[in-house]
N, C-alpha and C positions, 0 to 999 in steps of 0.2 A: 740416759742410762749410764753414760760415762761418769757422771758425777757420783753415782752410787757405787759403781764397780771399783773405782780408784781406792776406796777405803779398804778393800779386801787385800791390798798389798800388805797390810799389817795382820799377822796371824791370829791375834786375839779377837778380831772383829767377827762376830757371828751374824749380824744383820745391820742393815742401814735403811732408814726410812727417809722419804722425801717430803716435799712441801706441797700438800694439796691446796688448790685454789678453787674457790667457788665460781662456777661458770654461769649459772642462772641467777641474774640480778634484777629481775623485772618486777619484783614485789618487795614490800617492806621486810618480810621474813628473809628473803634472799639477800637483800643488801645488808641486813644486820649480820648475817652469817659470814659475810666477807670479813668483817672485823673480828668475829668470833674465831675464825680459822687462823687469823694472824695472831690474835692474842692468846686464846685458849690452847690452840695447837702449836703455832710457831713459837711464840714467846715462852711458853711454859716448857716446851721441849728444849729450847736454848738454855733455860734456867736449870732444868734437870741435868742436861749434859755437863754443866759446870761442876757437878758432883759425880759425873761418870755414869749416870743412870738415865733410863727413859721408862716411863710408866707403860707406854705402848707404842709400837710402830703404827703407822697409818696403814690400814688394810688395803687402801687403794693404790699405794705406791711404797713398795718395800722390796729389798733384795736380801737374799739369805745365802750363807755359806752352806753348801750341801752337807758337808761333814758335821757341821754344828746341828743341823736339823736331824740328821741321823742319830747323833749322840743323845739328843733329848727326846727322841721318839716321835718326831714330827708333830702334827696338829692333833688336838684332842677332839673327837667327834661330838662329845657331849657339851662342849663349851659354846655359849651363845656369842661370845666375842673372841673369835679365834686369834685376832691380832694381839689382844691383851694377853691371852693364854701363852702364845708362843714367845712373846717378849719376856714374860716372867720365867718360863721354862729355860730360856737361853741364859738369862742373868743369874738364875739360881745355879746354873751349871758353870758359872764364871765366864761366860762369853760376854763380849762387849756389844752393846747396841748403840748405834749412832744416828744422829739427825743431820741431813744434808739439805739446807734450805735452797740450794741452787737446782736441785732435782725437782722439777715442777710436774704436777698432774692436774688437769682440769676435770672437776667433778660436778655432778648434778646433785643438789640437795633438796629435801622436801620444802615446799613453799605453802603448805597448809598446816594448820594446827594439828589436825588428825595425823598426818604423816609425820610431823615433827615429834608428836607424842610417842608414836610407835617406835620411831628410831631411838629416841633418848631413853625410853623404858628398856629397850634391849641393851643399850650401852650400859645403863645402870645395873641391870641384872647381871650382865656379863662381867663387869668389874667386881661386883660383890661375890659372884660365883668363884672367880679366880682367887680372890683374897681368902675366902673361906676354905677353898680346897688346898691352897698352898700354905696356909697358916702354920701347920705343924712343922714345915720345913724351915721356917723363919727363925726358930729358936736355936741359935748356935753362932759361934764366932765367925764361921765362914760366910754366913748370910747376914751378918750384922750390918753390912753396907747397904742392904736393901731397906732398912728400917725408915730412912727418910721418905721413901715412896709409900710405905705402909702408913706412916703418920700423916702424910699429906692426904691420902685417900680417906683415912679414918676421920680426919678433921673435916673433910668435905661432907662426908655422910652425917657427921654430928651437926654441922651447920645446917644441913638440909632439914634434919629432924627438928632442930630448935626453931628454925624459920617456920616450919609447919605448925608447931605448937603455938608460936607467937601469933600466927595468922588466925588460928582457931580461937585462941584466947581473946584477941582483940575483936573478932567478929561477934563472939558471945557478949562481950562488953557492949558492943554497939546495939545488938538486937535485944538483949535481955535488960540491960541496965540503962540503955538509951543515953550513952555518954555524948556530951556535946562535942561535935567535931571541931569546933573552934577553940575549945579549951583543953583538949587532950589529944595526943597523937594516937592514931589507930594502928597503922602498920609501919609508919616511918619512925625513925629513932632520933629525931631532932638533929643535933650537931653531929652525932655519931653516924647517922644515916647520910648526912651531907658529906662527911669525910670519906665514907665508903664509896659513895657515888663519884666523888671527885677522883679518888684513887683509881677507880675503874676506868674513868675517862682518860686519865693520864696513861694508864697501862695500854689502853686501846690506841692512843696517839703514838706511843713509843713502838708498839708492835706494827702498826701500819707504816711507820717510817722505816723500820728495819726491812719490811717486805716490799717496800716501794721499788727497789731496783729490779725485782723479779715480776712485778705486776703493775703495768702502766695504768695510771689513773686511779690508783688505789685510794689516795687520800681524799678524793671527792666523796667517798662513802662514809667519811668520818661523821658527817652530819647525822646519819641515821643511827649511829652508835648510842645516842642518848636513850634509845628505846631498849637497848640490850638488857640492862638490869631489870626493867619492868617485865619484859616478855620472857627472857631466857632464865633468869633466876627463879621465877615462879615455876616454870616448866621443869627446870633441873631439880629444884627442891621436891616437887610433887613426884616426879619419876623416881628419885632416890628413895623417898619414903615408901612408895608402892613397891619398889623393887625388893626391899628387904624381906617382907613376908612371902612374896612370890618366889624368890630364890630359895628360901628355906623350905617352902612347900614343894619345890620341884623334885620330881622323882630322880633319885641318884642313878647316874649312868644313862639316863634318857638321851637319845640322840637329839642334838640341837637342830631345830628347823625354824626358819623365819622367812617371811615374805617381804621383799623390798618395798618400802613405802613409795608414795608418789614422788617424782623427782622434779615436778614443777616446770618442765620445759614444754613449750608449745611450738608449732611450726612457724609462728610469727615472732618468736622470741629473737630479739636482735643479737643475743649472744650465741645463738644456735650454730653459727658458722665459725666460732672461735676455736 
């Protein structure tokens, strides 16, 4: 807690988020998420802080200045991802949001595909919901600094849609036109795909190295990161595509409700005592 509170000595700081660490690592999905939280959460937050912004605090570990929360009207009951919502509210009101990697929080994550799907679909819907709701406020010189976050999220959604279109197109080629698998790529993109995969692995290695001082034995999970593009890129793309129509069809002002997915821990889990 001390690592979070020390940032509030500076009056412009409205919120500080910490560094969530995956506790359950007994399955392939759990081990992959160890690298994901270092790379997608930790490394990206570090990169975003280089321009003075953060897309979202981590809901499991965050501290807020009470006067900042009061100024922006606290949390919105209709938002599916309250952490994304409050992060944007604060930054739209010119409050600073920071990331503190030394403030650790051990969390339980889904270790089944069904639980993972429910969690990531809510995350995608919540991010899209916040972007659509605050879009009118982004046009102006005062909020121009938030456009890097808007562009980053919009490009991620565009990538997901294009990935889905490519997957459908290649599948139709395979089924209808019976393309020879040995003479034409189906879902991979040749050297471009190799470059993307290599970049992903380098990013994972860098992120694990940065978080190693806070999480002993972290680098031993690097072996499992090779499966991250195959498992999580597909789930991320699918949930992002599904989230768009579901968000648009959602009733305006409807109170957000969601059920926590499975958290994958069992009484015999060796990490249960951590």
